[in-house]
MOPAC internal coordinates of N, CA, C and O (Angstrom, degrees):
PM7 1SCF
backbone

  N    0.0000 0     0.00 0     0.00 0    0    0    0
  C    1.4572 1     0.00 0     0.00 0    1    0    0
  C    1.5265 1   109.35 1     0.00 0    2    1    0
  O    1.2310 1   120.75 1   -43.34 1    3    2    1
  N    1.3092 1   116.17 1   136.66 1    3    2    1
  C    1.4601 1   120.62 1  -178.68 1    5    3    2
  C    1.5158 1   110.23 1   -85.72 1    6    5    3
  O    1.2310 1   121.19 1   -34.73 1    7    6    5
  N    1.3022 1   115.33 1   145.27 1    7    6    5
  C    1.4651 1   120.93 1   178.31 1    9    7    6
  C    1.5215 1   109.99 1   -70.98 1   10    9    7
  O    1.2310 1   121.18 1   -25.07 1   11   10    9
  N    1.3226 1   115.35 1   154.93 1   11   10    9
  C    1.4716 1   120.55 1  -179.46 1   13   11   10
  C    1.5185 1   111.47 1   -58.06 1   14   13   11
  O    1.2310 1   119.89 1   142.28 1   15   14   13
  N    1.3335 1   117.81 1   -37.72 1   15   14   13
  C    1.4653 1   119.27 1  -178.99 1   17   15   14
  C    1.5173 1   111.04 1   -67.19 1   18   17   15
  O    1.2310 1   119.80 1   149.30 1   19   18   17
  N    1.3349 1   117.98 1   -30.70 1   19   18   17
  C    1.4630 1   120.01 1   176.74 1   21   19   18
  C    1.5227 1   110.74 1   -68.94 1   22   21   19
  O    1.2310 1   120.77 1   139.50 1   23   22   21
  N    1.3260 1   116.14 1   -40.50 1   23   22   21
  C    1.4585 1   119.73 1   178.26 1   25   23   22
  C    1.5130 1   111.15 1   -64.72 1   26   25   23
  O    1.2310 1   120.31 1   143.99 1   27   26   25
  N    1.3264 1   117.02 1   -36.01 1   27   26   25
  C    1.4636 1   119.41 1  -179.61 1   29   27   26
  C    1.5201 1   111.22 1   -67.73 1   30   29   27
  O    1.2310 1   120.03 1   153.39 1   31   30   29
  N    1.3193 1   117.54 1   -26.61 1   31   30   29
  C    1.4618 1   119.99 1   177.26 1   33   31   30
  C    1.5205 1   111.33 1   -67.42 1   34   33   31
  O    1.2310 1   120.57 1   151.82 1   35   34   33
  N    1.3438 1   116.51 1   -28.18 1   35   34   33
  C    1.4567 1   121.00 1   179.75 1   37   35   34
  C    1.5204 1   112.64 1   -74.53 1   38   37   35
  O    1.2310 1   120.25 1   157.68 1   39   38   37
  N    1.3179 1   117.12 1   -22.32 1   39   38   37
  C    1.4614 1   121.30 1  -175.20 1   41   39   38
  C    1.5307 1   109.60 1   -75.17 1   42   41   39
  O    1.2310 1   121.23 1   -44.99 1   43   42   41
  N    1.3084 1   115.26 1   135.01 1   43   42   41
  C    1.4566 1   120.54 1   177.00 1   45   43   42
  C    1.5212 1   110.22 1   -73.38 1   46   45   43
  O    1.2310 1   121.09 1   -23.90 1   47   46   45
  N    1.3071 1   115.53 1   156.10 1   47   46   45
  C    1.4513 1   120.37 1   171.03 1   49   47   46
  C    1.5205 1   107.25 1   -79.13 1   50   49   47
  O    1.2310 1   120.82 1   -59.14 1   51   50   49
  N    1.3219 1   116.03 1   120.86 1   51   50   49
  C    1.4592 1   121.60 1  -178.68 1   53   51   50
  C    1.5187 1   108.22 1  -115.37 1   54   53   51
  O    1.2310 1   121.37 1   -49.74 1   55   54   53
  N    1.3301 1   114.99 1   130.26 1   55   54   53
  C    1.4587 1   121.49 1  -178.99 1   57   55   54
  C    1.5182 1   109.51 1  -125.68 1   58   57   55
  O    1.2310 1   121.21 1   -43.49 1   59   58   57
  N    1.3160 1   115.30 1   136.51 1   59   58   57
  C    1.4579 1   121.73 1   172.95 1   61   59   58
  C    1.5234 1   106.57 1  -111.11 1   62   61   59
  O    1.2310 1   120.85 1   -67.14 1   63   62   61
  N    1.3195 1   115.98 1   112.86 1   63   62   61
  C    1.4642 1   120.75 1   176.32 1   65   63   62
  C    1.5219 1   108.12 1   -92.19 1   66   65   63
  O    1.2310 1   120.93 1   -55.96 1   67   66   65
  N    1.3232 1   115.82 1   124.04 1   67   66   65
  C    1.4627 1   123.10 1  -179.39 1   69   67   66
  C    1.5212 1   107.81 1  -107.31 1   70   69   67
  O    1.2310 1   120.68 1   -76.53 1   71   70   69
  N    1.3243 1   116.30 1   103.47 1   71   70   69
  C    1.4651 1   121.69 1   177.90 1   73   71   70
  C    1.5259 1   107.94 1   -88.26 1   74   73   71
  O    1.2310 1   120.90 1   -57.37 1   75   74   73
  N    1.3326 1   115.88 1   122.63 1   75   74   73
  C    1.4631 1   121.23 1  -173.56 1   77   75   74
  C    1.5246 1   110.02 1  -147.45 1   78   77   75
  O    1.2310 1   121.35 1    -5.34 1   79   78   77
  N    1.3289 1   115.03 1   174.66 1   79   78   77
  C    1.4682 1   122.63 1   170.16 1   81   79   78
  C    1.5269 1   107.00 1  -142.02 1   82   81   79
  O    1.2310 1   120.90 1   -30.64 1   83   82   81
  N    1.3245 1   115.88 1   149.36 1   83   82   81
  C    1.4664 1   120.73 1  -178.83 1   85   83   82
  C    1.5221 1   112.26 1   -60.69 1   86   85   83
  O    1.2310 1   119.85 1   149.69 1   87   86   85
  N    1.3226 1   117.89 1   -30.31 1   87   86   85
  C    1.4590 1   122.45 1  -176.91 1   89   87   86
  C    1.5339 1   113.06 1   -86.47 1   90   89   87
  O    1.2310 1   119.91 1   177.75 1   91   90   89
  N    1.3130 1   117.77 1    -2.25 1   91   90   89
  C    1.4736 1   123.27 1  -173.07 1   93   91   90
  C    1.5333 1   111.05 1   -86.69 1   94   93   91
  O    1.2310 1   120.72 1   -69.43 1   95   94   93
  N    1.3340 1   116.22 1   110.57 1   95   94   93
  C    1.4617 1   121.19 1   178.66 1   97   95   94
  C    1.5202 1   113.92 1   -60.77 1   98   97   95
  O    1.2310 1   119.28 1   130.68 1   99   98   97
  N    1.3408 1   118.97 1   -49.32 1   99   98   97
  C    1.4665 1   119.72 1   178.31 1  101   99   98
  C    1.5374 1   112.93 1   -60.17 1  102  101   99
  O    1.2310 1   120.40 1   149.56 1  103  102  101
  N    1.3265 1   116.83 1   -30.44 1  103  102  101
  C    1.4701 1   120.00 1   177.08 1  105  103  102
  C    1.5259 1   110.25 1   -62.85 1  106  105  103
  O    1.2310 1   120.92 1   142.11 1  107  106  105
  N    1.3264 1   115.84 1   -37.89 1  107  106  105
  C    1.4677 1   120.38 1   178.92 1  109  107  106
  C    1.5255 1   110.96 1   -68.94 1  110  109  107
  O    1.2310 1   120.23 1   151.52 1  111  110  109
  N    1.3173 1   117.16 1   -28.48 1  111  110  109
  C    1.4639 1   121.36 1   174.77 1  113  111  110
  C    1.5274 1   110.40 1   -71.52 1  114  113  111
  O    1.2310 1   120.19 1   144.17 1  115  114  113
  N    1.3276 1   117.25 1   -35.83 1  115  114  113
  C    1.4661 1   122.34 1  -178.28 1  117  115  114
  C    1.5304 1   112.11 1   -72.54 1  118  117  115
  O    1.2310 1   120.10 1   147.44 1  119  118  117
  N    1.3272 1   117.42 1   -32.56 1  119  118  117
  C    1.4679 1   121.77 1  -174.25 1  121  119  118
  C    1.5244 1   114.95 1   -51.34 1  122  121  119
  O    1.2310 1   118.78 1   128.65 1  123  122  121
  N    1.3412 1   119.93 1   -51.35 1  123  122  121
  C    1.4724 1   118.56 1  -177.84 1  125  123  122
  C    1.5275 1   113.31 1   -61.90 1  126  125  123
  O    1.2310 1   120.19 1   147.72 1  127  126  125
  N    1.3141 1   117.24 1   -32.28 1  127  126  125
  C    1.4662 1   121.02 1   177.81 1  129  127  126
  C    1.5266 1   109.69 1   -64.19 1  130  129  127
  O    1.2310 1   120.63 1   134.61 1  131  130  129
  N    1.3285 1   116.40 1   -45.39 1  131  130  129
  C    1.4625 1   120.41 1  -179.86 1  133  131  130
  C    1.5215 1   111.43 1   -67.00 1  134  133  131
  O    1.2310 1   120.35 1   140.75 1  135  134  133
  N    1.3301 1   116.93 1   -39.25 1  135  134  133
  C    1.4654 1   120.51 1   178.99 1  137  135  134
  C    1.5263 1   111.00 1   -62.95 1  138  137  135
  O    1.2310 1   120.15 1   137.73 1  139  138  137
  N    1.3312 1   117.32 1   -42.27 1  139  138  137
  C    1.4657 1   120.99 1   177.69 1  141  139  138
  C    1.5262 1   111.08 1   -63.35 1  142  141  139
  O    1.2310 1   120.60 1   135.71 1  143  142  141
  N    1.3181 1   116.46 1   -44.29 1  143  142  141
  C    1.4685 1   120.43 1   178.83 1  145  143  142
  C    1.5165 1   111.12 1   -60.40 1  146  145  143
  O    1.2310 1   120.90 1   135.04 1  147  146  145
  N    1.3125 1   115.89 1   -44.96 1  147  146  145
  C    1.4627 1   120.61 1  -178.93 1  149  147  146
  C    1.5296 1   110.19 1   -60.46 1  150  149  147
  O    1.2310 1   120.15 1   138.02 1  151  150  149
  N    1.3224 1   117.31 1   -41.98 1  151  150  149
  C    1.4676 1   121.33 1   178.20 1  153  151  150
  C    1.5266 1   111.31 1   -67.82 1  154  153  151
  O    1.2310 1   120.41 1   133.65 1  155  154  153
  N    1.3189 1   116.82 1   -46.35 1  155  154  153
  C    1.4632 1   121.26 1  -175.20 1  157  155  154
  C    1.5283 1   112.94 1   -69.82 1  158  157  155
  O    1.2310 1   120.01 1   148.20 1  159  158  157
  N    1.3104 1   117.59 1   -31.80 1  159  158  157
  C    1.4634 1   120.94 1  -176.72 1  161  159  158
  C    1.5251 1   112.42 1   -91.40 1  162  161  159
  O    1.2310 1   119.48 1   177.93 1  163  162  161
  N    1.3123 1   118.60 1    -2.07 1  163  162  161
  C    1.4655 1   125.55 1   170.42 1  165  163  162
  C    1.5301 1   115.34 1    38.42 1  166  165  163
  O    1.2310 1   120.17 1  -113.57 1  167  166  165
  N    1.2915 1   117.28 1    66.43 1  167  166  165
  C    1.4551 1   120.84 1   172.04 1  169  167  166
  C    1.5151 1   116.13 1    79.84 1  170  169  167
  O    1.2310 1   119.59 1  -170.69 1  171  170  169
  N    1.3200 1   118.39 1     9.31 1  171  170  169
  C    1.4652 1   119.78 1   179.16 1  173  171  170
  C    1.5238 1   111.97 1   -77.43 1  174  173  171
  O    1.2310 1   120.55 1   167.67 1  175  174  173
  N    1.3320 1   116.55 1   -12.33 1  175  174  173
  C    1.4575 1   121.38 1   174.61 1  177  175  174
  C    1.5240 1   108.22 1  -151.97 1  178  177  175
  O    1.2310 1   121.38 1   -18.36 1  179  178  177
  N    1.3225 1   114.96 1   161.64 1  179  178  177
  C    1.4621 1   121.00 1   178.73 1  181  179  178
  C    1.5190 1   109.12 1  -107.15 1  182  181  179
  O    1.2310 1   121.00 1   -35.56 1  183  182  181
  N    1.3238 1   115.69 1   144.44 1  183  182  181
  C    1.4596 1   120.87 1   174.55 1  185  183  182
  C    1.5186 1   108.19 1  -107.57 1  186  185  183
  O    1.2310 1   120.85 1   -52.12 1  187  186  185
  N    1.3127 1   115.98 1   127.88 1  187  186  185
  C    1.4629 1   121.95 1   173.39 1  189  187  186
  C    1.5175 1   107.42 1  -116.39 1  190  189  187
  O    1.2310 1   120.78 1   -64.96 1  191  190  189
  N    1.3139 1   116.12 1   115.04 1  191  190  189
  C    1.4588 1   120.86 1   178.60 1  193  191  190
  C    1.5266 1   108.07 1   -88.84 1  194  193  191
  O    1.2310 1   120.79 1   -51.77 1  195  194  193
  N    1.3236 1   116.10 1   128.23 1  195  194  193
  C    1.4598 1   121.63 1  -178.15 1  197  195  194
  C    1.5221 1   108.07 1  -120.59 1  198  197  195
  O    1.2310 1   120.73 1   -71.55 1  199  198  197
  N    1.3233 1   116.21 1   108.45 1  199  198  197
  C    1.4614 1   122.04 1   176.41 1  201  199  198
  C    1.5264 1   107.30 1   -78.87 1  202  201  199
  O    1.2310 1   120.47 1   -68.69 1  203  202  201
  N    1.3228 1   116.71 1   111.31 1  203  202  201
  C    1.4630 1   120.41 1  -173.33 1  205  203  202
  C    1.5268 1   112.78 1   -66.05 1  206  205  203
  O    1.2310 1   120.08 1   156.15 1  207  206  205
  N    1.3251 1   117.46 1   -23.85 1  207  206  205
  C    1.4624 1   119.82 1   177.59 1  209  207  206
  C    1.5208 1   111.56 1   -73.45 1  210  209  207
  O    1.2310 1   120.50 1   148.98 1  211  210  209
  N    1.3242 1   116.64 1   -31.02 1  211  210  209
  C    1.4634 1   121.26 1  -177.71 1  213  211  210
  C    1.5229 1   113.03 1   -98.60 1  214  213  211
  O    1.2310 1   120.18 1   157.88 1  215  214  213
  N    1.3280 1   117.26 1   -22.12 1  215  214  213
  C    1.4633 1   121.36 1  -175.85 1  217  215  214
  C    1.5304 1   109.89 1  -127.87 1  218  217  215
  O    1.2310 1   121.43 1  -121.91 1  219  218  217
  N    1.3269 1   114.87 1    58.09 1  219  218  217
  C    1.4642 1   120.62 1  -176.62 1  221  219  218
  C    1.5209 1   112.61 1   -62.33 1  222  221  219
  O    1.2310 1   120.29 1   148.58 1  223  222  221
  N    1.3250 1   117.06 1   -31.42 1  223  222  221
  C    1.4619 1   120.07 1  -179.62 1  225  223  222
  C    1.5311 1   111.40 1   -62.96 1  226  225  223
  O    1.2310 1   120.45 1   138.80 1  227  226  225
  N    1.3285 1   116.74 1   -41.20 1  227  226  225
  C    1.4655 1   119.87 1   178.88 1  229  227  226
  C    1.5277 1   110.04 1   -69.97 1  230  229  227
  O    1.2310 1   120.51 1   138.27 1  231  230  229
  N    1.3310 1   116.63 1   -41.73 1  231  230  229
  C    1.4710 1   120.69 1   177.81 1  233  231  230
  C    1.5283 1   110.34 1   -59.89 1  234  233  231
  O    1.2310 1   120.08 1   138.84 1  235  234  233
  N    1.3211 1   117.46 1   -41.16 1  235  234  233
  C    1.4661 1   121.06 1   178.16 1  237  235  234
  C    1.5250 1   111.34 1   -66.53 1  238  237  235
  O    1.2310 1   120.63 1   139.17 1  239  238  237
  N    1.3216 1   116.39 1   -40.83 1  239  238  237
  C    1.4632 1   120.94 1   179.49 1  241  239  238
  C    1.5334 1   110.81 1   -59.13 1  242  241  239
  O    1.2310 1   120.59 1   142.60 1  243  242  241
  N    1.3192 1   116.48 1   -37.40 1  243  242  241
  C    1.4655 1   121.69 1   179.99 1  245  243  242
  C    1.5288 1   112.50 1   -93.53 1  246  245  243
  O    1.2310 1   120.35 1  -173.11 1  247  246  245
  N    1.3136 1   116.94 1     6.89 1  247  246  245
  C    1.4687 1   123.84 1   177.41 1  249  247  246
  C    1.5309 1   112.18 1    52.98 1  250  249  247
  O    1.2310 1   121.15 1  -132.80 1  251  250  249
  N    1.3334 1   115.40 1    47.20 1  251  250  249
  C    1.4588 1   121.16 1   178.81 1  253  251  250
  C    1.5186 1   108.51 1   -79.45 1  254  253  251
  O    1.2310 1   120.82 1   -56.34 1  255  254  253
  N    1.3368 1   116.03 1   123.66 1  255  254  253
  C    1.4626 1   121.65 1  -178.50 1  257  255  254
  C    1.5199 1   112.49 1  -119.89 1  258  257  255
  O    1.2310 1   120.35 1   160.52 1  259  258  257
  N    1.3436 1   116.94 1   -19.48 1  259  258  257
  C    1.4644 1   122.05 1  -179.39 1  261  259  258
  C    1.5202 1   108.94 1  -136.97 1  262  261  259
  O    1.2310 1   121.32 1   -23.08 1  263  262  261
  N    1.3291 1   115.08 1   156.92 1  263  262  261
  C    1.4607 1   120.54 1  -178.57 1  265  263  262
  C    1.5188 1   110.37 1  -124.85 1  266  265  263
  O    1.2310 1   120.60 1   -29.94 1  267  266  265
  N    1.3176 1   116.45 1   150.06 1  267  266  265
  C    1.4615 1   126.28 1   -11.51 1  269  267  266
  C    1.5297 1   111.28 1   -72.69 1  270  269  267
  O    1.2310 1   121.40 1   -26.94 1  271  270  269
  N    1.3170 1   114.93 1   153.06 1  271  270  269
  C    1.4582 1   121.67 1   171.53 1  273  271  270
  C    1.5180 1   107.39 1  -124.02 1  274  273  271
  O    1.2310 1   120.91 1   -48.51 1  275  274  273
  N    1.3140 1   115.87 1   131.49 1  275  274  273
  C    1.4598 1   122.11 1   175.92 1  277  275  274
  C    1.5178 1   108.20 1  -113.83 1  278  277  275
  O    1.2310 1   120.65 1   -47.63 1  279  278  277
  N    1.3273 1   116.36 1   132.37 1  279  278  277
  C    1.4612 1   121.60 1   177.10 1  281  279  278
  C    1.5233 1   107.28 1  -123.50 1  282  281  279
  O    1.2310 1   120.85 1   -57.21 1  283  282  281
  N    1.3233 1   115.99 1   122.79 1  283  282  281
  C    1.4585 1   121.08 1   178.50 1  285  283  282
  C    1.5182 1   107.78 1  -106.38 1  286  285  283
  O    1.2310 1   121.47 1   -55.00 1  287  286  285
  N    1.3401 1   114.79 1   125.00 1  287  286  285
  C    1.4617 1   122.02 1  -176.74 1  289  287  286
  C    1.5196 1   110.02 1  -126.03 1  290  289  287
  O    1.2310 1   121.39 1   -25.18 1  291  290  289
  N    1.3277 1   114.95 1   154.82 1  291  290  289
  C    1.4551 1   120.58 1   166.92 1  293  291  290
  C    1.5287 1   107.53 1  -132.44 1  294  293  291
  O    1.2310 1   120.66 1    12.28 1  295  294  293
  N    1.3203 1   116.34 1  -167.72 1  295  294  293
  C    1.4648 1   119.88 1  -176.81 1  297  295  294
  C    1.5256 1   113.01 1   -61.07 1  298  297  295
  O    1.2310 1   120.30 1   158.05 1  299  298  297
  N    1.3277 1   117.03 1   -21.95 1  299  298  297
  C    1.4657 1   121.52 1  -179.37 1  301  299  298
  C    1.5224 1   113.70 1   -88.69 1  302  301  299
  O    1.2310 1   119.80 1   169.05 1  303  302  301
  N    1.3372 1   118.00 1   -10.95 1  303  302  301
  C    1.4613 1   121.05 1  -179.56 1  305  303  302
  C    1.5183 1   111.94 1   126.78 1  306  305  303
  O    1.2310 1   121.03 1    20.94 1  307  306  305
  N    1.3252 1   115.64 1  -159.06 1  307  306  305
  C    1.4633 1   121.42 1  -177.34 1  309  307  306
  C    1.5288 1   109.50 1   -73.14 1  310  309  307
  O    1.2310 1   121.16 1   -51.31 1  311  310  309
  N    1.3279 1   115.39 1   128.69 1  311  310  309
  C    1.4601 1   122.26 1   179.29 1  313  311  310
  C    1.5233 1   110.39 1   -99.41 1  314  313  311
  O    1.2310 1   120.72 1   140.00 1  315  314  313
  N    1.3307 1   116.23 1   -40.00 1  315  314  313
  C    1.4649 1   120.42 1  -175.89 1  317  315  314
  C    1.5180 1   109.54 1  -154.76 1  318  317  315
  O    1.2310 1   121.53 1   -29.91 1  319  318  317
  N    1.3265 1   114.67 1   150.09 1  319  318  317
  C    1.4683 1   122.14 1   176.57 1  321  319  318
  C    1.5239 1   107.10 1  -134.28 1  322  321  319
  O    1.2310 1   121.16 1   -48.80 1  323  322  321
  N    1.3298 1   115.39 1   131.20 1  323  322  321
  C    1.4608 1   121.61 1   177.08 1  325  323  322
  C    1.5179 1   108.80 1  -120.99 1  326  325  323
  O    1.2310 1   120.38 1   -42.91 1  327  326  325
  N    1.3151 1   116.87 1   137.09 1  327  326  325
  C    1.4636 1   122.33 1   176.60 1  329  327  326
  C    1.5217 1   107.31 1  -120.55 1  330  329  327
  O    1.2310 1   121.10 1   -51.16 1  331  330  329
  N    1.3243 1   115.49 1   128.84 1  331  330  329
  C    1.4610 1   120.79 1  -176.23 1  333  331  330
  C    1.5151 1   110.06 1    94.44 1  334  333  331
  O    1.2310 1   121.07 1    -6.69 1  335  334  333
  N    1.3201 1   115.55 1   173.31 1  335  334  333
  C    1.4630 1   120.10 1   179.30 1  337  335  334
  C    1.5253 1   108.51 1   -63.09 1  338  337  335
  O    1.2310 1   121.04 1   -52.01 1  339  338  337
  N    1.3216 1   115.62 1   127.99 1  339  338  337
  C    1.4612 1   121.76 1  -173.95 1  341  339  338
  C    1.5233 1   110.03 1  -116.48 1  342  341  339
  O    1.2310 1   121.08 1   -43.54 1  343  342  341
  N    1.3113 1   115.54 1   136.46 1  343  342  341
  C    1.4616 1   121.53 1  -179.85 1  345  343  342
  C    1.5263 1   111.24 1   -68.76 1  346  345  343
  O    1.2310 1   121.28 1   -31.99 1  347  346  345
  N    1.3088 1   115.17 1   148.01 1  347  346  345
  C    1.4588 1   122.31 1  -179.02 1  349  347  346
  C    1.5343 1   111.67 1   -53.33 1  350  349  347
  O    1.2310 1   120.16 1   134.64 1  351  350  349
  N    1.3254 1   117.29 1   -45.36 1  351  350  349
  C    1.4607 1   121.18 1  -176.21 1  353  351  350
  C    1.5268 1   111.72 1   -60.52 1  354  353  351
  O    1.2310 1   120.32 1   141.11 1  355  354  353
  N    1.3176 1   117.00 1   -38.89 1  355  354  353
  C    1.4660 1   120.71 1   178.97 1  357  355  354
  C    1.5266 1   110.83 1   -66.54 1  358  357  355
  O    1.2310 1   120.62 1   139.99 1  359  358  357
  N    1.3211 1   116.41 1   -40.01 1  359  358  357
  C    1.4639 1   120.44 1   178.63 1  361  359  358
  C    1.5245 1   109.74 1   -66.49 1  362  361  359
  O    1.2310 1   120.35 1   136.76 1  363  362  361
  N    1.3299 1   116.93 1   -43.24 1  363  362  361
  C    1.4678 1   120.65 1   179.10 1  365  363  362
  C    1.5253 1   111.26 1   -60.59 1  366  365  363
  O    1.2310 1   120.02 1   136.76 1  367  366  365
  N    1.3202 1   117.57 1   -43.24 1  367  366  365
  C    1.4668 1   120.77 1   178.16 1  369  367  366
  C    1.5232 1   110.80 1   -59.25 1  370  369  367
  O    1.2310 1   120.61 1   137.01 1  371  370  369
  N    1.3304 1   116.45 1   -42.99 1  371  370  369
  C    1.4630 1   120.38 1  -179.76 1  373  371  370
  C    1.5254 1   111.19 1   -67.96 1  374  373  371
  O    1.2310 1   120.09 1   140.73 1  375  374  373
  N    1.3285 1   117.43 1   -39.27 1  375  374  373
  C    1.4660 1   120.78 1   177.91 1  377  375  374
  C    1.5273 1   110.59 1   -62.78 1  378  377  375
  O    1.2310 1   120.60 1   138.09 1  379  378  377
  N    1.3174 1   116.45 1   -41.91 1  379  378  377
  C    1.4663 1   120.04 1   177.52 1  381  379  378
  C    1.5239 1   110.78 1   -63.89 1  382  381  379
  O    1.2310 1   120.20 1   137.62 1  383  382  381
  N    1.3245 1   117.23 1   -42.38 1  383  382  381
  C    1.4675 1   120.89 1   177.70 1  385  383  382
  C    1.5202 1   111.64 1   -61.86 1  386  385  383
  O    1.2310 1   121.01 1   147.89 1  387  386  385
  N    1.3311 1   115.67 1   -32.11 1  387  386  385
  C    1.4621 1   120.73 1  -178.93 1  389  387  386
  C    1.5255 1   112.35 1   -78.38 1  390  389  387
  O    1.2310 1   120.55 1   165.86 1  391  390  389
  N    1.3436 1   116.55 1   -14.14 1  391  390  389
  C    1.4597 1   119.75 1   178.40 1  393  391  390
  C    1.5078 1   115.24 1   103.44 1  394  393  391
  O    1.2310 1   120.05 1  -166.46 1  395  394  393
  N    1.3242 1   117.50 1    13.54 1  395  394  393
  C    1.4743 1   120.02 1   179.58 1  397  395  394
  C    1.5135 1   110.20 1   -73.22 1  398  397  395
  O    1.2310 1   120.10 1   180.00 1  399  398  397

């Protein structure tokens, strides 16, 4: 049987980038969903919040044109991109596909 630390080495680093703006109403609708996921999944992925007004260079790099935009990445690159308010189940499916 493999130790838990060995199994954790096999897990990819999974990141969910949340592109938002303070003035964005749909972004405020998305926030509680992401907060619940982050709590329920207990460290299986990282959330990076990107304020597009303050971090335009990152938003441009990811070609963000609408808000909210969620980008799920792992060590291999982008796994999924969602534009608009996204349901929890869709995000969970993408996180699982990414290896979280």
